[in-house]
Wavefront OBJ file of the C-alpha trace (Angstrom):
o trace
v 8.237 15.916 27.156
v 9.031 18.943 25.464
v 7.867 20.460 22.464
v 11.269 20.180 20.606
v 11.258 16.261 22.424
v 8.028 15.646 20.220
v 9.130 16.967 17.027
v 12.429 15.004 17.264
v 10.161 12.041 17.793
v 8.499 13.409 15.205
v 11.350 13.805 12.779
v 12.386 10.493 13.357
v 9.301 8.632 12.726
v 9.233 10.352 9.106
v 12.590 9.203 8.372
v 11.278 5.490 9.613
v 8.130 5.811 7.541
v 10.697 6.797 4.374
v 13.197 4.169 5.142
v 10.638 0.891 5.189
v 9.748 2.213 2.115
v 13.400 1.856 1.051
v 13.626 -0.973 2.802
v 10.820 -2.579 0.680
v 11.901 -1.815 -2.694
v 15.048 -3.269 -1.563
v 14.696 -6.201 -0.457
v 12.474 -7.087 -3.136
v 15.522 -6.245 -6.002
v 18.052 -8.461 -4.072
v 18.732 -12.022 -3.980
v 20.460 -12.217 -0.423
v 17.316 -10.483 1.798
v 19.200 -11.192 4.826
v 22.507 -9.223 3.895
v 20.134 -5.911 3.371
v 20.094 -3.394 6.594
v 19.642 0.542 6.936
v 20.829 2.957 8.824
v 19.227 6.366 9.117
v 21.279 9.363 10.128
v 18.969 12.224 10.850
v 20.459 15.476 10.899
v 19.295 18.848 11.846
v 17.136 19.534 8.371
v 17.213 16.293 6.385
v 17.718 12.468 7.036
v 20.395 9.789 5.141
v 19.594 6.468 4.338
v 22.276 4.337 3.896
v 21.574 1.182 2.134
v 23.415 -2.196 3.100
v 23.467 -5.245 0.977
v 25.609 -8.087 -0.385
v 28.132 -7.237 -2.465
v 26.697 -9.511 -5.249
v 23.596 -7.262 -4.876
v 25.005 -3.977 -4.578
v 24.886 -3.699 -8.958
v 21.306 -4.956 -8.663
v 20.799 -2.202 -6.348
v 22.270 0.202 -8.474
v 21.476 -0.921 -12.052
v 21.992 0.028 -15.454
v 23.444 3.610 -15.619
v 22.253 4.042 -11.628
v 18.699 3.861 -13.372
v 17.344 1.796 -10.373
v 19.130 3.889 -7.448
v 18.069 6.990 -8.827
v 14.076 5.602 -9.256
v 14.264 4.564 -5.211
v 15.781 8.052 -4.300
v 13.101 9.363 -6.806
v 10.241 7.603 -4.590
v 11.912 8.315 -1.354
v 12.284 12.221 -1.769
v 8.862 12.118 -2.972
v 7.974 10.808 0.467
v 10.208 13.165 2.054
v 8.605 15.863 -0.175
v 4.621 15.039 1.387
v 5.818 14.816 4.613
v 7.460 17.829 4.697
v 11.133 16.580 5.108
v 13.991 16.118 2.906
v 16.120 12.833 2.530
v 19.021 11.579 0.680
v 19.545 7.895 0.066
v 22.864 6.086 -0.480
v 24.146 2.508 -1.294
v 26.901 0.635 0.612
v 28.832 -2.759 -0.890
l 1 2 3 4 5 6 7 8 9 10 11 12 13 14 15 16 17 18 19 20 21 22 23 24 25 26 27 28 29 30 31 32 33 34 35 36 37 38 39 40 41 42 43 44 45 46 47 48 49 50 51 52 53 54 55 56 57 58 59 60 61 62 63 64 65 66 67 68 69 70 71 72 73 74 75 76 77 78 79 80 81 82 83 84 85 86 87 88 89 90 91 92 93
């Protein structure tokens, strides 16, 4: 294993830790837990976490005036900053 592979695995593990936090938060908000899925897209400098939920739960995840998703993004970014990376969180219906 080269040093480059080790760094990549470390990056992947960091984004997985952030995704675990996001998944925990979303699962506790929605009604249809089985419809929740996350896709982590790792980039060179940052990661994107795409959340897919049931159509009826999209509004719950976004929240009134976007407050809930903003809070989820804030927590994800705070953890990412602590881990030395950056992350974006998107909601898909």
